C-alpha positions in Angstrom: 16.7 36.1 -10.1 15.2 39.6 -10.2 17.6 40.5 -13.0 16.1 37.7 -15.2 12.4 37.7 -14.2 10.0 40.5 -14.9 7.7 41.3 -12.0 4.1 41.5 -13.2 2.5 42.1 -9.8 3.2 41.1 -6.2 3.0 37.3 -6.8 3.4 36.9 -10.6 6.8 36.9 -12.4 7.4 36.4 -16.1 10.3 34.7 -17.8 10.6 36.5 -21.1 10.6 34.5 -24.4 14.0 35.9 -25.2 15.6 34.1 -22.2 16.1 31.1 -24.6 16.0 31.2 -28.3 13.7 28.3 -28.8 10.9 29.5 -26.4 7.5 29.6 -28.1 5.7 31.2 -25.0 6.9 33.1 -21.9 7.4 31.4 -18.6 5.1 32.4 -15.7 6.0 31.8 -12.1 3.8 32.4 -9.0 6.1 33.5 -6.2 6.6 36.2 -3.6 9.9 38.0 -3.1 11.2 35.5 -0.6 10.6 32.5 -2.8 12.2 34.3 -5.8 15.4 34.6 -3.6 15.2 30.9 -2.9 14.5 29.9 -6.5 17.0 27.5 -8.1 18.5 28.6 -11.4 17.8 25.1 -12.7 14.0 25.7 -12.3 14.2 28.7 -14.7 16.0 26.5 -17.2 13.3 23.8 -16.9 10.5 26.4 -17.2 12.3 27.7 -20.4 12.9 24.3 -21.8 9.2 23.3 -21.4 8.3 26.6 -23.3 10.3 25.2 -26.3 8.1 22.2 -26.8 5.8 22.1 -29.8 2.2 23.2 -29.4 2.5 24.7 -25.9 -0.2 27.2 -25.1 0.0 30.6 -23.3 2.7 30.0 -20.7 5.1 27.5 -19.2 3.9 27.7 -15.6 5.5 27.1 -12.2 3.6 27.1 -9.0 4.9 28.6 -5.6 6.1 25.1 -4.5 8.3 24.7 -7.6 11.7 23.1 -7.4 14.1 21.2 -9.6 12.7 17.9 -11.0 13.1 15.5 -13.9 12.4 17.3 -17.2 9.6 19.6 -15.9 10.2 21.3 -12.6 8.1 19.9 -9.8 5.3 22.4 -9.6 5.3 22.7 -13.4 2.1 23.0 -15.5 1.9 23.2 -19.3 -0.9 22.6 -21.8 -0.4 21.5 -25.4 -2.7 21.8 -28.3 -4.2 18.4 -29.1 -3.6 18.7 -32.9 0.0 19.9 -33.0 1.3 19.5 -29.4 3.1 16.8 -27.6 2.8 14.5 -24.5 5.9 14.0 -22.3 6.6 11.5 -19.5 8.9 14.2 -18.0 5.8 16.4 -17.6 4.0 13.7 -15.5 6.9 12.2 -13.5 7.9 8.8 -12.2 5.3 8.6 -9.5 2.3 8.7 -11.8 -0.8 10.0 -9.9 1.0 10.6 -6.7 -1.9 12.3 -5.0 -3.7 13.2 -1.8 -7.0 11.9 -0.3 -8.8 13.6 2.6 -11.3 11.6 4.7 -13.7 13.2 7.2 -14.9 11.9 10.6 -17.5 13.2 12.9 -15.0 13.1 15.8 -13.4 16.1 17.5 -9.8 16.5 18.5 -10.7 16.2 22.1 -12.5 12.9 21.5 -9.6 11.4 19.5 -6.6 12.7 21.5 -6.8 10.0 24.2 -6.6 7.3 21.5 -4.0 8.8 19.3 -1.1 6.5 20.1 -3.2 3.4 19.7 -4.7 4.7 16.5 -1.3 5.5 15.0 0.1 2.1 16.1 -2.9 0.3 14.6 -2.7 2.2 11.3 1.1 1.6 11.2 0.4 -2.2 11.7 -2.5 -2.3 9.2 -1.0 -0.2 6.3 2.4 -1.3 4.9 4.8 1.6 4.6 8.4 2.2 3.7 10.8 1.6 0.8 9.9 -1.6 -1.0 6.9 -2.2 1.3 4.5 -4.9 0.1 0.7 -4.7 0.4 -1.5 -7.3 2.0 -3.2 -8.3 -1.2 -1.9 -11.1 -3.4 -2.7 -10.5 -7.1 -2.2 -12.5 -10.2 -1.1 -11.0 -13.5 -4.7 -11.2 -14.8 -6.0 -9.4 -11.7 -3.5 -6.6 -11.9 -4.7 -6.0 -15.5 -8.2 -5.5 -14.0 -6.8 -3.0 -11.5 -5.1 -1.0 -14.2 -8.2 -0.7 -16.3 -11.0 -0.6 -13.7 -9.3 1.4 -10.9 -11.3 2.0 -7.8 -14.3 0.1 -9.3 -12.1 -3.0 -8.9 -11.5 -2.3 -5.3 -15.1 -1.6 -4.4 -16.2 -4.7 -6.3 -13.8 -6.7 -4.2 -15.1 -5.3 -0.9 -12.6 -2.4 -0.3 -14.7 0.6 0.2 -18.2 2.0 -0.3 -20.0 2.5 -3.6 -20.4 6.3 -2.9 -16.6 6.6 -2.6 -16.2 7.0 -6.4 -18.2 10.2 -6.5 -15.5 12.0 -4.5 -12.4 10.9 -6.4 -11.0 12.7 -9.4 -12.1 10.9 -12.6 -14.3 8.7 -10.2 -11.1 6.8 -9.6 -10.8 5.4 -13.1 -9.7 6.9 -16.3 -11.5 4.9 -19.0 -8.8 5.3 -21.6 -6.4 2.8 -20.1 -4.9 -0.3 -21.7 -3.1 -2.8 -19.5 -1.6 -4.5 -22.6 0.6 -1.4 -23.0 2.2 -1.8 -19.6 5.3 -4.0 -19.5 5.5 -7.2 -17.5 8.3 -5.7 -15.5 6.1 -2.8 -14.4 3.3 -5.2 -13.5 5.6 -7.4 -11.5 6.8 -4.4 -9.5 3.1 -3.4 -8.9 1.9 -6.9 -8.0 3.2 -7.0 -4.4 2.8 -3.2 -3.6 -0.9 -2.5 -4.1 -2.3 -1.2 -0.8 1.0 0.3 0.6 2.0 3.8 1.5 5.5 3.8 0.1 8.5 5.9 1.2 9.9 9.4 1.0 7.4 12.2 1.3 4.4 9.8 1.3 2.5 9.8 4.6 -0.7 9.2 6.5 -1.8 11.9 9.0 -4.6 12.2 11.5 -5.3 15.9 11.6 -7.7 18.4 13.2 -9.3 21.5 11.7 -7.3 24.3 13.3 -9.0 27.3 11.6 -11.9 27.8 9.2 -11.5 30.7 6.7 -14.7 30.2 4.6 -17.7 29.0 6.6 -20.0 28.6 3.5 -17.6 26.4 1.6 -16.6 24.5 4.7 -20.2 23.6 5.2 -20.5 22.3 1.7 -17.4 20.2 2.2 -18.7 19.0 5.6 -15.8 20.3 7.8 -15.8 22.5 10.9 -13.4 23.7 13.6 -11.7 20.9 15.7 -13.0 18.1 13.5 -10.7 15.2 12.9 -9.7 14.4 9.4 -7.4 11.8 7.9 -5.0 12.6 5.0 -3.4 10.0 2.7 -0.5 10.9 0.4 0.7 8.0 -1.8 1.0 7.1 -5.5 1.6 4.4 -8.0 4.7 2.9 -6.3 7.1 0.9 -8.4 4.6 0.3 -11.2 4.3 4.0 -12.0 8.1 4.4 -11.9 8.6 1.6 -14.3 6.0 2.8 -16.7 7.7 6.2 -16.8 11.2 4.6 -17.3 9.9 2.3 -20.0 8.3 5.1 -22.0 11.1 7.6 -21.6 13.3 5.4 -23.8 10.5 4.9 -26.2 9.8 8.6 -26.4 13.4 9.5 -27.1 13.2 7.4 -30.3 9.8 9.0 -31.1 11.2 12.5 -30.8 13.9 11.7 -33.3 11.4 10.0 -35.6 9.2 13.1 -35.7 12.0 15.6 -35.9 11.3 17.2 -32.5 14.3 19.2 -31.2 14.6 18.6 -27.5 16.1 21.4 -25.4 16.7 18.6 -22.8 16.6 14.9 -23.4 14.6 14.5 -20.1 11.7 16.2 -22.1 11.5 13.2 -24.5 8.0 13.4 -26.1 5.9 12.5 -29.0 2.9 14.1 -30.8 -0.2 13.6 -28.8 -2.1 11.7 -31.5 0.9 9.7 -32.8 1.1 6.0 -32.1 3.7 6.6 -29.5 1.8 9.4 -27.8 -1.4 7.3 -27.6 0.5 4.3 -26.2 2.1 6.3 -23.5 -1.2 8.1 -22.6 -3.0 4.8 -22.2 -0.2 3.3 -20.1 0.0 6.4 -18.0 -3.7 6.1 -17.3 -3.1 2.6 -16.1 -0.6 4.0 -13.6 -3.1 6.6 -12.5 -5.8 3.9 -12.0 -3.4 1.8 -9.9 -2.6 4.9 -7.7 -6.3 5.6 -7.1 -6.8 1.9 -6.2 -3.8 2.0 -3.9 -5.3 5.0 -2.0 -8.7 3.2 -1.9 -7.2 0.1 -0.2 -5.4 2.3 2.3 -8.8 4.1 2.9 -10.4 0.7 3.7 -7.7 -0.1 6.2 -8.0 3.4 7.8 -11.7 2.8 8.3 -11.0 -0.6 9.8 -8.3 0.8 12.1 -10.6 3.5 13.5 -13.3 0.8 14.0 -10.9 -1.5 15.8 -9.6 1.2 18.2 -12.8 3.2 18.8 -15.2 0.3 18.6 -17.6 2.3 16.4 -18.5 1.3 12.8 -16.9 3.6 10.1 -20.3 4.4 8.8 -21.4 5.7 12.2 -18.1 7.8 12.3 -19.2 9.2 8.9 -15.7 8.4 7.4 -16.6 9.7 3.9 -14.1 10.8 1.4 -14.0 14.6 1.0 -12.0 14.4 -2.2 -9.0 12.7 -3.8 -6.7 14.7 -6.2 -3.9 13.7 -8.6 -0.6 15.5 -8.6 1.4 13.9 -11.4 -0.8 13.4 -14.5 -1.5 14.5 -18.1 -5.2 14.9 -19.0 -7.3 15.7 -22.0 -9.2 18.9 -21.1 -11.0 21.8 -22.8 -9.9 25.3 -21.9 -10.2 28.8 -23.3 -7.2 30.1 -25.1 -7.3 33.6 -26.7 -11.1 33.6 -26.3 -11.6 30.2 -28.0 -12.2 26.8 -26.5 -9.4 24.4 -27.3 -8.8 20.7 -26.7 -5.6 20.4 -24.8 -3.3 17.9 -23.1 -2.7 19.5 -19.7 0.5 18.3 -17.9 0.5 18.8 -14.1 3.8 17.7 -12.5 3.6 18.3 -8.8 0.5 20.4 -9.3 -3.2 20.0 -8.5 -6.3 20.5 -10.6 -8.3 23.6 -9.4 -11.6 23.4 -11.3 -14.0 26.2 -10.3 -17.8 26.5 -9.7 -20.0 25.0 -12.4 -17.5 22.6 -13.9 -19.2 19.4 -14.9 -16.1 17.3 -14.0 -16.5 17.8 -10.3 -19.0 16.2 -7.9 -22.5 17.7 -8.2 -22.4 18.4 -4.4 -19.5 20.8 -5.0 -20.6 22.5 -8.2 -21.6 25.7 -6.4 -18.2 26.3 -4.8 -15.7 24.5 -7.0 -13.7 21.3 -6.4 -11.8 20.7 -3.1 -8.1 21.1 -3.3 -5.8 19.4 -0.7 -2.6 21.2 -0.1 -0.4 19.1 2.3 2.4 20.3 4.5 4.8 18.0 6.2 4.6 16.5 9.7 5.0 19.4 12.0 3.5 22.0 9.7 -0.1 22.6 8.6 -2.1 21.5 5.6 -4.8 23.3 3.8 -8.2 22.5 2.3 -8.9 25.0 -0.5 -11.4 25.3 -3.4 -11.1 25.7 -7.1 -11.9 29.0 -8.8 -12.9 30.6 -12.1 -9.6 32.5 -12.1 -7.7 29.3 -12.2 -9.7 28.2 -15.2 -8.8 31.4 -16.9 -5.2 31.8 -15.9 -3.6 28.3 -15.2 -5.7 25.8 -17.1 -7.5 25.0 -13.8 -4.3 24.3 -11.9 -2.8 25.3 -8.5 0.0 24.2 -6.1 0.3 20.7 -4.7 2.1 21.2 -1.4 5.0 22.9 0.3 7.9 22.0 -2.1 11.4 21.1 -1.0 14.1 23.6 -0.2 16.6 21.0 1.1 17.7 17.8 -0.6 17.2 14.6 1.4 20.9 14.2 1.7 21.4 17.7 3.0 18.5 17.4 5.5 20.0 14.2 7.0 23.4 16.0 7.5 21.7 18.9 9.3 19.0 17.1 11.3 18.6 13.8 13.2 15.5 11.7 13.1 15.7 11.4 16.9 15.6 15.2 17.5 12.8 15.6 14.9 10.7 12.9 16.6 11.3 14.5 20.0 10.4 17.9 18.7 7.2 16.7 17.1 6.1 14.9 20.2 6.7 18.1 22.2 4.2 19.7 19.9 1.7 17.0 20.6 2.3 15.1 17.4 2.8 11.3 17.7 4.8 9.9 14.8 5.9 6.5 13.6 8.2 5.9 10.6 9.3 2.8 8.8 13.0 3.8 8.6 15.2 5.8 11.1 16.4 8.3 8.4 13.1 9.3 6.9 12.1 11.7 9.7 15.3 13.7 9.1 14.9 13.6 5.3 11.3 14.8 5.6 11.6 17.2 8.4 9.5 20.4 8.2 12.7 22.4 7.8 13.4 20.6 4.4 10.3 22.2 2.9 9.0 25.7 2.0 6.6 27.3 4.4 3.2 25.9 3.5 1.5 29.0 4.9 3.4 31.1 2.3 2.4 28.8 -0.5 -1.3 28.8 0.5 -1.2 32.6 0.8 0.2 33.1 -2.7 -2.3 30.9 -4.5 -5.1 32.4 -2.4 -4.0 36.0 -3.0 -3.7 35.4 -6.8 -7.1 33.7 -6.7 -6.2 30.4 -8.4 -7.4 28.5 -5.3 -9.0 29.9 -2.1 -8.5 28.8 1.5 -11.4 26.9 3.2 -9.6 25.7 6.3 -6.2 24.8 7.8 -5.5 21.5 9.4 -2.7 20.5 11.9 -1.5 16.9 12.6 -1.8 15.0 15.8 -0.7 11.6 14.5 1.7 10.8 11.6 2.9 7.7 9.8 5.9 8.2 7.4 7.2 5.7 5.0 
């Protein structure tokens, strides 16, 4: 790849505009030498293709965890001018608002370790997981419309959570510009039975402990310290989000032809942001995002109940507050500086996380002095990171950073090389108790199938687009 990419500095590589004739801006990839060697050629094609879309600003970006995806690469970020740019389902993905939530406790690793097997078993029993898993809540079509438009407020109104939870969720757990009438009945029917379930694949729930603190000042603001036990939830919008994406991809292909948009790849089907088609997709996508936040809220409620059941201590006394909840797959209207001027943009983050710095009004007031929390999950046997947003990210990446480790092995290849039995045994030898809904998922999602999370965290930290606060390691894992 070095013969194609231009090295700007140790961790920044540029894909020149002349790589592809239709490119309107260069590509920019955040990688070290090792990740450049591992980079799939298809990722460069996707970065270049995104750079060809109308209205794109500054760069087509790829984070250190980038790998091949649908339309955009996973780990891709692109911002489009609101007046002459486009919105694309391929820039959001099928799992709308797949995201991560981090919950604190006032417990230490030493206090939790004797209960870890019982905790994991109770969580596994209380939180449905796996492919096609169904939640414990039975909704009517009218009720799911309320979920899609009210988000986490619906959950709290119905007794699933604490009023203060909304303060520590991106968008307060509800994007107001959502219209359930623009979501198909088939999408709603897929979502009806799945609300409050973990799902499958790379989705997980982990009990973790803080292994190392890098920034005492920010850690204190976030309420974390060494050896503290935290709970991480990684889930999304399930079948509902997938169906919304599938429905609107077909719709957007027609829109692209209607508006004369030349697509370098049909997977980048799109429409002008302010067109009827663009507005309809945006409002439907927001419904998917609200569903995902509600989904994680219900899981949070059952996490708290599970800890109460096992430890015989109320969740309030365990101080099980949400540290933060961030979206990975979403397109959002934001204002950023481009060429020295503030512009209204539609920022697509596909397998990428918001990284808003200090002073931003869109983050909780408690965190304004240090920037928003960023949750960078690893996978089972590896570490995860809590980081904070920066001014550099606001200047360089439209307030964006990486979202996790990023795959290096396909699921099919991982299963050929590893067995779930040996992965389970290896994890337990490391002191990690794991339960999974299906036998194959542990092999599919083994740590070896992913990039080194420490490398990803180091790169974004060294560039300055998000900074390390602490590293967490798992002691209990539930995989879908």
